[in-house]
mmJSON file of the N, C-alpha and C atoms, coordinates in Angstrom:
{"data_MODEL":{"atom_site":{
"group_PDB":["ATOM","ATOM","ATOM","ATOM","ATOM","ATOM","ATOM","ATOM","ATOM","ATOM","ATOM","ATOM","ATOM","ATOM","ATOM","ATOM","ATOM","ATOM","ATOM","ATOM","ATOM","ATOM","ATOM","ATOM","ATOM","ATOM","ATOM","ATOM","ATOM","ATOM","ATOM","ATOM","ATOM","ATOM","ATOM","ATOM","ATOM","ATOM","ATOM","ATOM","ATOM","ATOM","ATOM","ATOM","ATOM","ATOM","ATOM","ATOM","ATOM","ATOM","ATOM","ATOM","ATOM","ATOM","ATOM","ATOM","ATOM","ATOM","ATOM","ATOM","ATOM","ATOM","ATOM","ATOM","ATOM","ATOM","ATOM","ATOM","ATOM","ATOM","ATOM","ATOM","ATOM","ATOM","ATOM","ATOM","ATOM","ATOM","ATOM","ATOM","ATOM","ATOM","ATOM","ATOM","ATOM","ATOM","ATOM","ATOM","ATOM","ATOM","ATOM","ATOM","ATOM","ATOM","ATOM","ATOM","ATOM","ATOM","ATOM","ATOM","ATOM","ATOM","ATOM","ATOM","ATOM","ATOM","ATOM","ATOM","ATOM","ATOM","ATOM","ATOM","ATOM","ATOM","ATOM","ATOM","ATOM","ATOM","ATOM","ATOM","ATOM","ATOM","ATOM","ATOM","ATOM","ATOM","ATOM","ATOM","ATOM","ATOM","ATOM","ATOM","ATOM","ATOM","ATOM","ATOM","ATOM","ATOM","ATOM","ATOM","ATOM","ATOM","ATOM","ATOM","ATOM","ATOM","ATOM","ATOM","ATOM","ATOM","ATOM","ATOM","ATOM","ATOM","ATOM","ATOM","ATOM","ATOM","ATOM","ATOM","ATOM","ATOM","ATOM","ATOM","ATOM","ATOM","ATOM","ATOM","ATOM","ATOM","ATOM","ATOM","ATOM","ATOM","ATOM","ATOM","ATOM","ATOM","ATOM","ATOM","ATOM","ATOM","ATOM","ATOM","ATOM","ATOM","ATOM","ATOM","ATOM","ATOM","ATOM","ATOM","ATOM","ATOM","ATOM","ATOM","ATOM","ATOM","ATOM","ATOM","ATOM","ATOM","ATOM","ATOM","ATOM","ATOM","ATOM","ATOM","ATOM","ATOM","ATOM","ATOM","ATOM","ATOM","ATOM","ATOM","ATOM","ATOM","ATOM","ATOM","ATOM","ATOM","ATOM","ATOM","ATOM","ATOM","ATOM","ATOM","ATOM","ATOM","ATOM","ATOM","ATOM","ATOM","ATOM","ATOM","ATOM","ATOM","ATOM","ATOM"],
"id":[1,2,3,4,5,6,7,8,9,10,11,12,13,14,15,16,17,18,19,20,21,22,23,24,25,26,27,28,29,30,31,32,33,34,35,36,37,38,39,40,41,42,43,44,45,46,47,48,49,50,51,52,53,54,55,56,57,58,59,60,61,62,63,64,65,66,67,68,69,70,71,72,73,74,75,76,77,78,79,80,81,82,83,84,85,86,87,88,89,90,91,92,93,94,95,96,97,98,99,100,101,102,103,104,105,106,107,108,109,110,111,112,113,114,115,116,117,118,119,120,121,122,123,124,125,126,127,128,129,130,131,132,133,134,135,136,137,138,139,140,141,142,143,144,145,146,147,148,149,150,151,152,153,154,155,156,157,158,159,160,161,162,163,164,165,166,167,168,169,170,171,172,173,174,175,176,177,178,179,180,181,182,183,184,185,186,187,188,189,190,191,192,193,194,195,196,197,198,199,200,201,202,203,204,205,206,207,208,209,210,211,212,213,214,215,216,217,218,219,220,221,222,223,224,225,226,227,228,229,230,231,232,233,234,235,236,237,238,239,240],
"type_symbol":["N","C","C","N","C","C","N","C","C","N","C","C","N","C","C","N","C","C","N","C","C","N","C","C","N","C","C","N","C","C","N","C","C","N","C","C","N","C","C","N","C","C","N","C","C","N","C","C","N","C","C","N","C","C","N","C","C","N","C","C","N","C","C","N","C","C","N","C","C","N","C","C","N","C","C","N","C","C","N","C","C","N","C","C","N","C","C","N","C","C","N","C","C","N","C","C","N","C","C","N","C","C","N","C","C","N","C","C","N","C","C","N","C","C","N","C","C","N","C","C","N","C","C","N","C","C","N","C","C","N","C","C","N","C","C","N","C","C","N","C","C","N","C","C","N","C","C","N","C","C","N","C","C","N","C","C","N","C","C","N","C","C","N","C","C","N","C","C","N","C","C","N","C","C","N","C","C","N","C","C","N","C","C","N","C","C","N","C","C","N","C","C","N","C","C","N","C","C","N","C","C","N","C","C","N","C","C","N","C","C","N","C","C","N","C","C","N","C","C","N","C","C","N","C","C","N","C","C","N","C","C","N","C","C","N","C","C","N","C","C"],
"label_atom_id":["N","CA","C","N","CA","C","N","CA","C","N","CA","C","N","CA","C","N","CA","C","N","CA","C","N","CA","C","N","CA","C","N","CA","C","N","CA","C","N","CA","C","N","CA","C","N","CA","C","N","CA","C","N","CA","C","N","CA","C","N","CA","C","N","CA","C","N","CA","C","N","CA","C","N","CA","C","N","CA","C","N","CA","C","N","CA","C","N","CA","C","N","CA","C","N","CA","C","N","CA","C","N","CA","C","N","CA","C","N","CA","C","N","CA","C","N","CA","C","N","CA","C","N","CA","C","N","CA","C","N","CA","C","N","CA","C","N","CA","C","N","CA","C","N","CA","C","N","CA","C","N","CA","C","N","CA","C","N","CA","C","N","CA","C","N","CA","C","N","CA","C","N","CA","C","N","CA","C","N","CA","C","N","CA","C","N","CA","C","N","CA","C","N","CA","C","N","CA","C","N","CA","C","N","CA","C","N","CA","C","N","CA","C","N","CA","C","N","CA","C","N","CA","C","N","CA","C","N","CA","C","N","CA","C","N","CA","C","N","CA","C","N","CA","C","N","CA","C","N","CA","C","N","CA","C","N","CA","C","N","CA","C","N","CA","C","N","CA","C","N","CA","C","N","CA","C","N","CA","C"],
"label_alt_id":[null,null,null,null,null,null,null,null,null,null,null,null,null,null,null,null,null,null,null,null,null,null,null,null,null,null,null,null,null,null,null,null,null,null,null,null,null,null,null,null,null,null,null,null,null,null,null,null,null,null,null,null,null,null,null,null,null,null,null,null,null,null,null,null,null,null,null,null,null,null,null,null,null,null,null,null,null,null,null,null,null,null,null,null,null,null,null,null,null,null,null,null,null,null,null,null,null,null,null,null,null,null,null,null,null,null,null,null,null,null,null,null,null,null,null,null,null,null,null,null,null,null,null,null,null,null,null,null,null,null,null,null,null,null,null,null,null,null,null,null,null,null,null,null,null,null,null,null,null,null,null,null,null,null,null,null,null,null,null,null,null,null,null,null,null,null,null,null,null,null,null,null,null,null,null,null,null,null,null,null,null,null,null,null,null,null,null,null,null,null,null,null,null,null,null,null,null,null,null,null,null,null,null,null,null,null,null,null,null,null,null,null,null,null,null,null,null,null,null,null,null,null,null,null,null,null,null,null,null,null,null,null,null,null,null,null,null,null,null,null],
"label_comp_id":["MET","MET","MET","ALA","ALA","ALA","THR","THR","THR","LYS","LYS","LYS","ILE","ILE","ILE","THR","THR","THR","ALA","ALA","ALA","ASN","ASN","ASN","GLY","GLY","GLY","HIS","HIS","HIS","LEU","LEU","LEU","ALA","ALA","ALA","LEU","LEU","LEU","PRO","PRO","PRO","GLU","GLU","GLU","HIS","HIS","HIS","VAL","VAL","VAL","ARG","ARG","ARG","GLU","GLU","GLU","THR","THR","THR","LEU","LEU","LEU","GLN","GLN","GLN","LEU","LEU","LEU","SER","SER","SER","PRO","PRO","PRO","GLY","GLY","GLY","ASP","ASP","ASP","ALA","ALA","ALA","VAL","VAL","VAL","GLU","GLU","GLU","PHE","PHE","PHE","GLY","GLY","GLY","VAL","VAL","VAL","ASN","ASN","ASN","GLY","GLY","GLY","ASN","ASN","ASN","GLY","GLY","GLY","GLU","GLU","GLU","VAL","VAL","VAL","VAL","VAL","VAL","LEU","LEU","LEU","ARG","ARG","ARG","LYS","LYS","LYS","ALA","ALA","ALA","PRO","PRO","PRO","ALA","ALA","ALA","GLU","GLU","GLU","SER","SER","SER","ALA","ALA","ALA","ASP","ASP","ASP","GLY","GLY","GLY","GLN","GLN","GLN","SER","SER","SER","GLY","GLY","GLY","GLN","GLN","GLN","PRO","PRO","PRO","VAL","VAL","VAL","HIS","HIS","HIS","PRO","PRO","PRO","ARG","ARG","ARG","HIS","HIS","HIS","GLU","GLU","GLU","ALA","ALA","ALA","GLN","GLN","GLN","MET","MET","MET","ARG","ARG","ARG","ARG","ARG","ARG","ARG","ARG","ARG","ALA","ALA","ALA","GLU","GLU","GLU","GLU","GLU","GLU","LEU","LEU","LEU","VAL","VAL","VAL","ALA","ALA","ALA","LEU","LEU","LEU","LEU","LEU","LEU","ARG","ARG","ARG","GLY","GLY","GLY","LEU","LEU","LEU","ASP","ASP","ASP"],
"label_asym_id":["A","A","A","A","A","A","A","A","A","A","A","A","A","A","A","A","A","A","A","A","A","A","A","A","A","A","A","A","A","A","A","A","A","A","A","A","A","A","A","A","A","A","A","A","A","A","A","A","A","A","A","A","A","A","A","A","A","A","A","A","A","A","A","A","A","A","A","A","A","A","A","A","A","A","A","A","A","A","A","A","A","A","A","A","A","A","A","A","A","A","A","A","A","A","A","A","A","A","A","A","A","A","A","A","A","A","A","A","A","A","A","A","A","A","A","A","A","A","A","A","A","A","A","A","A","A","A","A","A","A","A","A","A","A","A","A","A","A","A","A","A","A","A","A","A","A","A","A","A","A","A","A","A","A","A","A","A","A","A","A","A","A","A","A","A","A","A","A","A","A","A","A","A","A","A","A","A","A","A","A","A","A","A","A","A","A","A","A","A","A","A","A","A","A","A","A","A","A","A","A","A","A","A","A","A","A","A","A","A","A","A","A","A","A","A","A","A","A","A","A","A","A","A","A","A","A","A","A","A","A","A","A","A","A","A","A","A","A","A","A"],
"label_entity_id":["1","1","1","1","1","1","1","1","1","1","1","1","1","1","1","1","1","1","1","1","1","1","1","1","1","1","1","1","1","1","1","1","1","1","1","1","1","1","1","1","1","1","1","1","1","1","1","1","1","1","1","1","1","1","1","1","1","1","1","1","1","1","1","1","1","1","1","1","1","1","1","1","1","1","1","1","1","1","1","1","1","1","1","1","1","1","1","1","1","1","1","1","1","1","1","1","1","1","1","1","1","1","1","1","1","1","1","1","1","1","1","1","1","1","1","1","1","1","1","1","1","1","1","1","1","1","1","1","1","1","1","1","1","1","1","1","1","1","1","1","1","1","1","1","1","1","1","1","1","1","1","1","1","1","1","1","1","1","1","1","1","1","1","1","1","1","1","1","1","1","1","1","1","1","1","1","1","1","1","1","1","1","1","1","1","1","1","1","1","1","1","1","1","1","1","1","1","1","1","1","1","1","1","1","1","1","1","1","1","1","1","1","1","1","1","1","1","1","1","1","1","1","1","1","1","1","1","1","1","1","1","1","1","1","1","1","1","1","1","1"],
"label_seq_id":[1,1,1,2,2,2,3,3,3,4,4,4,5,5,5,6,6,6,7,7,7,8,8,8,9,9,9,10,10,10,11,11,11,12,12,12,13,13,13,14,14,14,15,15,15,16,16,16,17,17,17,18,18,18,19,19,19,20,20,20,21,21,21,22,22,22,23,23,23,24,24,24,25,25,25,26,26,26,27,27,27,28,28,28,29,29,29,30,30,30,31,31,31,32,32,32,33,33,33,34,34,34,35,35,35,36,36,36,37,37,37,38,38,38,39,39,39,40,40,40,41,41,41,42,42,42,43,43,43,44,44,44,45,45,45,46,46,46,47,47,47,48,48,48,49,49,49,50,50,50,51,51,51,52,52,52,53,53,53,54,54,54,55,55,55,56,56,56,57,57,57,58,58,58,59,59,59,60,60,60,61,61,61,62,62,62,63,63,63,64,64,64,65,65,65,66,66,66,67,67,67,68,68,68,69,69,69,70,70,70,71,71,71,72,72,72,73,73,73,74,74,74,75,75,75,76,76,76,77,77,77,78,78,78,79,79,79,80,80,80],
"pdbx_PDB_ins_code":[null,null,null,null,null,null,null,null,null,null,null,null,null,null,null,null,null,null,null,null,null,null,null,null,null,null,null,null,null,null,null,null,null,null,null,null,null,null,null,null,null,null,null,null,null,null,null,null,null,null,null,null,null,null,null,null,null,null,null,null,null,null,null,null,null,null,null,null,null,null,null,null,null,null,null,null,null,null,null,null,null,null,null,null,null,null,null,null,null,null,null,null,null,null,null,null,null,null,null,null,null,null,null,null,null,null,null,null,null,null,null,null,null,null,null,null,null,null,null,null,null,null,null,null,null,null,null,null,null,null,null,null,null,null,null,null,null,null,null,null,null,null,null,null,null,null,null,null,null,null,null,null,null,null,null,null,null,null,null,null,null,null,null,null,null,null,null,null,null,null,null,null,null,null,null,null,null,null,null,null,null,null,null,null,null,null,null,null,null,null,null,null,null,null,null,null,null,null,null,null,null,null,null,null,null,null,null,null,null,null,null,null,null,null,null,null,null,null,null,null,null,null,null,null,null,null,null,null,null,null,null,null,null,null,null,null,null,null,null,null],
"Cartn_x":[172.467,173.731,173.675,174.662,174.735,175.576,175.256,176.029,176.187,177.262,177.52,177.132,176.695,176.372,177.621,177.943,179.129,178.851,179.882,179.737,178.794,178.678,177.779,176.359,176.104,174.772,174.507,175.536,175.377,175.484,174.831,174.981,174.926,175.499,175.507,174.369,173.599,172.542,173.147,172.898,173.434,172.928,173.742,173.418,172.07,171.764,170.495,169.29,169.444,168.358,168.191,169.323,169.257,168.639,169.022,168.47,166.984,166.581,165.173,164.293,164.764,163.993,164.262,165.131,165.511,166.0,166.943,167.504,168.771,168.934,170.117,170.666,171.928,172.47,171.581,171.289,170.451,168.977,168.552,167.158,166.86,165.639,165.213,164.554,164.736,164.101,163.353,162.39,161.629,161.811,161.96,162.029,160.737,160.284,159.105,159.28,158.401,158.42,157.024,156.966,155.657,155.209,154.056,153.494,154.325,155.203,156.07,157.393,157.549,158.797,159.899,159.559,160.553,160.64,161.853,162.07,161.746,160.997,160.621,161.282,161.958,162.62,161.918,161.565,160.937,161.422,161.361,161.724,160.677,161.121,160.191,159.48,158.21,157.488,158.088,157.839,158.338,157.736,158.429,157.97,156.611,156.419,155.139,154.959,153.76,153.453,154.275,154.594,155.35,156.858,157.294,158.716,159.403,158.667,159.248,159.078,160.172,160.097,160.236,160.563,160.757,162.172,163.008,164.394,165.291,166.438,167.335,167.849,168.068,168.558,170.075,170.734,172.188,172.598,173.642,174.052,174.291,174.828,175.071,173.751,172.758,171.455,170.768,170.919,170.335,170.957,172.267,172.946,172.462,172.235,171.728,170.331,169.473,168.119,168.171,169.052,169.181,169.656,170.627,171.135,170.017,169.195,168.086,167.107,166.819,165.9,166.475,167.767,168.4,168.361,168.565,168.489,167.083,166.081,164.693,164.359,164.788,164.54,165.218,166.451,167.156,166.418,165.899,165.136,163.879,163.174,161.938,162.215,163.296,163.64,163.984,164.531,164.875,163.662,162.496,161.287,160.556,161.021,160.353,160.429],
"Cartn_y":[146.351,146.346,147.392,148.224,149.269,148.768,149.264,148.956,150.252,150.363,151.582,151.397,152.472,152.498,152.921,152.198,152.535,153.753,154.254,155.399,155.082,153.8,153.378,153.125,153.314,153.091,151.653,150.815,149.42,149.298,148.27,147.98,146.483,146.031,144.608,144.318,143.263,142.843,141.908,142.165,141.27,139.843,138.883,137.469,137.098,137.592,137.207,137.718,138.833,139.348,138.445,138.084,137.195,135.852,135.318,134.034,134.14,135.207,135.389,135.477,136.201,136.362,135.245,134.303,133.192,133.702,134.647,135.243,134.503,134.327,133.71,134.651,134.468,135.307,135.269,136.43,136.526,136.765,136.588,136.847,138.336,138.668,140.06,140.458,141.698,142.235,143.506,143.843,145.074,145.943,147.246,148.211,149.006,149.347,150.181,151.065,152.024,152.895,152.833,152.499,152.409,153.79,153.849,155.116,155.833,155.1,155.711,156.201,156.095,156.519,155.481,154.246,153.185,152.445,152.049,151.296,149.833,149.238,147.833,147.091,146.007,145.177,143.83,143.358,142.042,141.357,140.026,139.249,139.502,139.765,140.029,138.737,138.841,137.64,137.055,135.772,135.098,135.749,135.626,136.219,135.687,134.384,133.777,132.527,131.982,130.83,129.605,129.44,128.256,128.471,129.642,129.922,130.31,130.469,130.83,132.324,133.028,134.469,134.816,133.821,134.084,134.516,134.664,135.047,133.859,133.755,132.641,132.72,131.56,131.48,131.369,132.16,132.112,130.728,130.128,128.779,128.648,129.68,129.617,129.533,130.302,130.27,128.929,128.406,127.095,126.025,126.103,125.136,125.269,126.501,126.702,126.117,126.316,125.763,124.238,123.676,122.228,121.687,122.386,121.959,121.989,123.035,123.124,121.984,121.669,120.573,119.248,119.04,117.808,117.714,118.837,118.841,118.505,119.037,118.762,117.288,116.729,115.308,114.458,114.814,114.061,114.142,115.322,115.471,114.618,114.628,113.852,112.359,111.912,110.502,110.08,111.005,110.709,110.585,111.039,110.978,109.645,108.749,107.445,106.61],
"Cartn_z":[232.171,231.474,230.36,230.321,229.294,228.124,226.947,225.752,224.956,224.209,223.444,221.987,221.384,219.965,219.215,218.145,217.36,216.49,215.838,214.94,213.777,213.431,212.347,212.834,214.124,214.665,215.07,215.109,215.505,217.021,217.546,218.965,219.172,220.277,220.602,221.567,221.263,222.178,223.211,224.474,225.501,225.298,225.714,225.513,226.119,227.316,227.949,227.155,226.456,225.612,224.398,223.75,222.587,222.963,224.111,224.547,224.859,225.544,225.9,224.666,223.648,222.408,221.405,221.772,220.893,219.549,219.609,218.394,217.983,216.684,216.105,215.046,214.658,213.593,212.358,211.81,210.629,210.924,212.186,212.532,212.442,212.09,212.019,213.338,213.732,214.934,214.57,215.399,215.216,216.448,216.226,217.314,217.332,218.505,218.653,219.865,220.038,221.207,221.82,223.131,223.778,224.265,224.904,225.357,226.398,227.095,228.11,227.527,226.215,225.585,225.682,226.105,226.201,224.882,224.535,223.301,223.569,222.643,222.741,221.584,221.908,220.909,220.883,219.69,219.581,218.31,218.34,217.168,216.093,214.879,213.78,213.406,213.017,212.601,211.326,211.119,209.924,208.684,207.565,206.306,205.891,206.066,205.717,206.559,206.562,207.404,207.022,205.747,205.328,205.383,205.849,205.992,204.703,203.636,202.351,202.117,201.98,201.754,200.277,199.453,198.036,197.723,198.749,198.552,198.863,198.197,198.495,199.928,200.515,201.884,201.845,202.662,202.746,203.251,202.701,203.122,204.626,205.251,206.694,207.449,207.025,207.688,207.449,206.241,205.94,206.835,207.037,207.91,209.35,209.807,211.16,211.314,210.311,210.374,210.365,209.551,209.48,210.827,211.452,212.757,213.791,213.781,214.726,214.513,213.256,212.96,213.453,213.242,213.709,215.231,215.924,217.382,217.861,217.173,217.54,217.338,216.216,215.964,217.037,217.399,218.428,219.767,220.091,221.329,221.294,220.175,220.057,220.133,219.542,219.612,221.03,221.794,223.189,224.09,223.613,224.429,224.315,223.433,223.255,224.502],
"occupancy":[1.0,1.0,1.0,1.0,1.0,1.0,1.0,1.0,1.0,1.0,1.0,1.0,1.0,1.0,1.0,1.0,1.0,1.0,1.0,1.0,1.0,1.0,1.0,1.0,1.0,1.0,1.0,1.0,1.0,1.0,1.0,1.0,1.0,1.0,1.0,1.0,1.0,1.0,1.0,1.0,1.0,1.0,1.0,1.0,1.0,1.0,1.0,1.0,1.0,1.0,1.0,1.0,1.0,1.0,1.0,1.0,1.0,1.0,1.0,1.0,1.0,1.0,1.0,1.0,1.0,1.0,1.0,1.0,1.0,1.0,1.0,1.0,1.0,1.0,1.0,1.0,1.0,1.0,1.0,1.0,1.0,1.0,1.0,1.0,1.0,1.0,1.0,1.0,1.0,1.0,1.0,1.0,1.0,1.0,1.0,1.0,1.0,1.0,1.0,1.0,1.0,1.0,1.0,1.0,1.0,1.0,1.0,1.0,1.0,1.0,1.0,1.0,1.0,1.0,1.0,1.0,1.0,1.0,1.0,1.0,1.0,1.0,1.0,1.0,1.0,1.0,1.0,1.0,1.0,1.0,1.0,1.0,1.0,1.0,1.0,1.0,1.0,1.0,1.0,1.0,1.0,1.0,1.0,1.0,1.0,1.0,1.0,1.0,1.0,1.0,1.0,1.0,1.0,1.0,1.0,1.0,1.0,1.0,1.0,1.0,1.0,1.0,1.0,1.0,1.0,1.0,1.0,1.0,1.0,1.0,1.0,1.0,1.0,1.0,1.0,1.0,1.0,1.0,1.0,1.0,1.0,1.0,1.0,1.0,1.0,1.0,1.0,1.0,1.0,1.0,1.0,1.0,1.0,1.0,1.0,1.0,1.0,1.0,1.0,1.0,1.0,1.0,1.0,1.0,1.0,1.0,1.0,1.0,1.0,1.0,1.0,1.0,1.0,1.0,1.0,1.0,1.0,1.0,1.0,1.0,1.0,1.0,1.0,1.0,1.0,1.0,1.0,1.0,1.0,1.0,1.0,1.0,1.0,1.0,1.0,1.0,1.0,1.0,1.0,1.0],
"B_iso_or_equiv":[0.0,0.0,0.0,0.0,0.0,0.0,0.0,0.0,0.0,0.0,0.0,0.0,0.0,0.0,0.0,0.0,0.0,0.0,0.0,0.0,0.0,0.0,0.0,0.0,0.0,0.0,0.0,0.0,0.0,0.0,0.0,0.0,0.0,0.0,0.0,0.0,0.0,0.0,0.0,0.0,0.0,0.0,0.0,0.0,0.0,0.0,0.0,0.0,0.0,0.0,0.0,0.0,0.0,0.0,0.0,0.0,0.0,0.0,0.0,0.0,0.0,0.0,0.0,0.0,0.0,0.0,0.0,0.0,0.0,0.0,0.0,0.0,0.0,0.0,0.0,0.0,0.0,0.0,0.0,0.0,0.0,0.0,0.0,0.0,0.0,0.0,0.0,0.0,0.0,0.0,0.0,0.0,0.0,0.0,0.0,0.0,0.0,0.0,0.0,0.0,0.0,0.0,0.0,0.0,0.0,0.0,0.0,0.0,0.0,0.0,0.0,0.0,0.0,0.0,0.0,0.0,0.0,0.0,0.0,0.0,0.0,0.0,0.0,0.0,0.0,0.0,0.0,0.0,0.0,0.0,0.0,0.0,0.0,0.0,0.0,0.0,0.0,0.0,0.0,0.0,0.0,0.0,0.0,0.0,0.0,0.0,0.0,0.0,0.0,0.0,0.0,0.0,0.0,0.0,0.0,0.0,0.0,0.0,0.0,0.0,0.0,0.0,0.0,0.0,0.0,0.0,0.0,0.0,0.0,0.0,0.0,0.0,0.0,0.0,0.0,0.0,0.0,0.0,0.0,0.0,0.0,0.0,0.0,0.0,0.0,0.0,0.0,0.0,0.0,0.0,0.0,0.0,0.0,0.0,0.0,0.0,0.0,0.0,0.0,0.0,0.0,0.0,0.0,0.0,0.0,0.0,0.0,0.0,0.0,0.0,0.0,0.0,0.0,0.0,0.0,0.0,0.0,0.0,0.0,0.0,0.0,0.0,0.0,0.0,0.0,0.0,0.0,0.0,0.0,0.0,0.0,0.0,0.0,0.0,0.0,0.0,0.0,0.0,0.0,0.0],
"pdbx_formal_charge":[null,null,null,null,null,null,null,null,null,null,null,null,null,null,null,null,null,null,null,null,null,null,null,null,null,null,null,null,null,null,null,null,null,null,null,null,null,null,null,null,null,null,null,null,null,null,null,null,null,null,null,null,null,null,null,null,null,null,null,null,null,null,null,null,null,null,null,null,null,null,null,null,null,null,null,null,null,null,null,null,null,null,null,null,null,null,null,null,null,null,null,null,null,null,null,null,null,null,null,null,null,null,null,null,null,null,null,null,null,null,null,null,null,null,null,null,null,null,null,null,null,null,null,null,null,null,null,null,null,null,null,null,null,null,null,null,null,null,null,null,null,null,null,null,null,null,null,null,null,null,null,null,null,null,null,null,null,null,null,null,null,null,null,null,null,null,null,null,null,null,null,null,null,null,null,null,null,null,null,null,null,null,null,null,null,null,null,null,null,null,null,null,null,null,null,null,null,null,null,null,null,null,null,null,null,null,null,null,null,null,null,null,null,null,null,null,null,null,null,null,null,null,null,null,null,null,null,null,null,null,null,null,null,null,null,null,null,null,null,null],
"auth_seq_id":[1,1,1,2,2,2,3,3,3,4,4,4,5,5,5,6,6,6,7,7,7,8,8,8,9,9,9,10,10,10,11,11,11,12,12,12,13,13,13,14,14,14,15,15,15,16,16,16,17,17,17,18,18,18,19,19,19,20,20,20,21,21,21,22,22,22,23,23,23,24,24,24,25,25,25,26,26,26,27,27,27,28,28,28,29,29,29,30,30,30,31,31,31,32,32,32,33,33,33,34,34,34,35,35,35,36,36,36,37,37,37,38,38,38,39,39,39,40,40,40,41,41,41,42,42,42,43,43,43,44,44,44,45,45,45,46,46,46,47,47,47,48,48,48,49,49,49,50,50,50,51,51,51,52,52,52,53,53,53,54,54,54,55,55,55,56,56,56,57,57,57,58,58,58,59,59,59,60,60,60,61,61,61,62,62,62,63,63,63,64,64,64,65,65,65,66,66,66,67,67,67,68,68,68,69,69,69,70,70,70,71,71,71,72,72,72,73,73,73,74,74,74,75,75,75,76,76,76,77,77,77,78,78,78,79,79,79,80,80,80],
"auth_comp_id":["MET","MET","MET","ALA","ALA","ALA","THR","THR","THR","LYS","LYS","LYS","ILE","ILE","ILE","THR","THR","THR","ALA","ALA","ALA","ASN","ASN","ASN","GLY","GLY","GLY","HIS","HIS","HIS","LEU","LEU","LEU","ALA","ALA","ALA","LEU","LEU","LEU","PRO","PRO","PRO","GLU","GLU","GLU","HIS","HIS","HIS","VAL","VAL","VAL","ARG","ARG","ARG","GLU","GLU","GLU","THR","THR","THR","LEU","LEU","LEU","GLN","GLN","GLN","LEU","LEU","LEU","SER","SER","SER","PRO","PRO","PRO","GLY","GLY","GLY","ASP","ASP","ASP","ALA","ALA","ALA","VAL","VAL","VAL","GLU","GLU","GLU","PHE","PHE","PHE","GLY","GLY","GLY","VAL","VAL","VAL","ASN","ASN","ASN","GLY","GLY","GLY","ASN","ASN","ASN","GLY","GLY","GLY","GLU","GLU","GLU","VAL","VAL","VAL","VAL","VAL","VAL","LEU","LEU","LEU","ARG","ARG","ARG","LYS","LYS","LYS","ALA","ALA","ALA","PRO","PRO","PRO","ALA","ALA","ALA","GLU","GLU","GLU","SER","SER","SER","ALA","ALA","ALA","ASP","ASP","ASP","GLY","GLY","GLY","GLN","GLN","GLN","SER","SER","SER","GLY","GLY","GLY","GLN","GLN","GLN","PRO","PRO","PRO","VAL","VAL","VAL","HIS","HIS","HIS","PRO","PRO","PRO","ARG","ARG","ARG","HIS","HIS","HIS","GLU","GLU","GLU","ALA","ALA","ALA","GLN","GLN","GLN","MET","MET","MET","ARG","ARG","ARG","ARG","ARG","ARG","ARG","ARG","ARG","ALA","ALA","ALA","GLU","GLU","GLU","GLU","GLU","GLU","LEU","LEU","LEU","VAL","VAL","VAL","ALA","ALA","ALA","LEU","LEU","LEU","LEU","LEU","LEU","ARG","ARG","ARG","GLY","GLY","GLY","LEU","LEU","LEU","ASP","ASP","ASP"],
"auth_asym_id":["A","A","A","A","A","A","A","A","A","A","A","A","A","A","A","A","A","A","A","A","A","A","A","A","A","A","A","A","A","A","A","A","A","A","A","A","A","A","A","A","A","A","A","A","A","A","A","A","A","A","A","A","A","A","A","A","A","A","A","A","A","A","A","A","A","A","A","A","A","A","A","A","A","A","A","A","A","A","A","A","A","A","A","A","A","A","A","A","A","A","A","A","A","A","A","A","A","A","A","A","A","A","A","A","A","A","A","A","A","A","A","A","A","A","A","A","A","A","A","A","A","A","A","A","A","A","A","A","A","A","A","A","A","A","A","A","A","A","A","A","A","A","A","A","A","A","A","A","A","A","A","A","A","A","A","A","A","A","A","A","A","A","A","A","A","A","A","A","A","A","A","A","A","A","A","A","A","A","A","A","A","A","A","A","A","A","A","A","A","A","A","A","A","A","A","A","A","A","A","A","A","A","A","A","A","A","A","A","A","A","A","A","A","A","A","A","A","A","A","A","A","A","A","A","A","A","A","A","A","A","A","A","A","A","A","A","A","A","A","A"],
"auth_atom_id":["N","CA","C","N","CA","C","N","CA","C","N","CA","C","N","CA","C","N","CA","C","N","CA","C","N","CA","C","N","CA","C","N","CA","C","N","CA","C","N","CA","C","N","CA","C","N","CA","C","N","CA","C","N","CA","C","N","CA","C","N","CA","C","N","CA","C","N","CA","C","N","CA","C","N","CA","C","N","CA","C","N","CA","C","N","CA","C","N","CA","C","N","CA","C","N","CA","C","N","CA","C","N","CA","C","N","CA","C","N","CA","C","N","CA","C","N","CA","C","N","CA","C","N","CA","C","N","CA","C","N","CA","C","N","CA","C","N","CA","C","N","CA","C","N","CA","C","N","CA","C","N","CA","C","N","CA","C","N","CA","C","N","CA","C","N","CA","C","N","CA","C","N","CA","C","N","CA","C","N","CA","C","N","CA","C","N","CA","C","N","CA","C","N","CA","C","N","CA","C","N","CA","C","N","CA","C","N","CA","C","N","CA","C","N","CA","C","N","CA","C","N","CA","C","N","CA","C","N","CA","C","N","CA","C","N","CA","C","N","CA","C","N","CA","C","N","CA","C","N","CA","C","N","CA","C","N","CA","C","N","CA","C","N","CA","C","N","CA","C","N","CA","C","N","CA","C","N","CA","C"],
"pdbx_PDB_model_num":[1,1,1,1,1,1,1,1,1,1,1,1,1,1,1,1,1,1,1,1,1,1,1,1,1,1,1,1,1,1,1,1,1,1,1,1,1,1,1,1,1,1,1,1,1,1,1,1,1,1,1,1,1,1,1,1,1,1,1,1,1,1,1,1,1,1,1,1,1,1,1,1,1,1,1,1,1,1,1,1,1,1,1,1,1,1,1,1,1,1,1,1,1,1,1,1,1,1,1,1,1,1,1,1,1,1,1,1,1,1,1,1,1,1,1,1,1,1,1,1,1,1,1,1,1,1,1,1,1,1,1,1,1,1,1,1,1,1,1,1,1,1,1,1,1,1,1,1,1,1,1,1,1,1,1,1,1,1,1,1,1,1,1,1,1,1,1,1,1,1,1,1,1,1,1,1,1,1,1,1,1,1,1,1,1,1,1,1,1,1,1,1,1,1,1,1,1,1,1,1,1,1,1,1,1,1,1,1,1,1,1,1,1,1,1,1,1,1,1,1,1,1,1,1,1,1,1,1,1,1,1,1,1,1,1,1,1,1,1,1]
}}}
């Protein structure tokens, strides 16, 4: 699937790529180039092991993290 780059250098990641890399709005990604000249896109590692970057978390991102945690708890409770 091809995608176009905007005049500002932005591009849209196809849904299957976002799902494969488990990307959500606000997640950081890293670009690299391998030895064959191909661009490699990967999810950037977390800022630190405890998830604290020292910067305030945007309320929308905090709500998304809370929703994910609630979904995980619901899944775990369903396994009883």
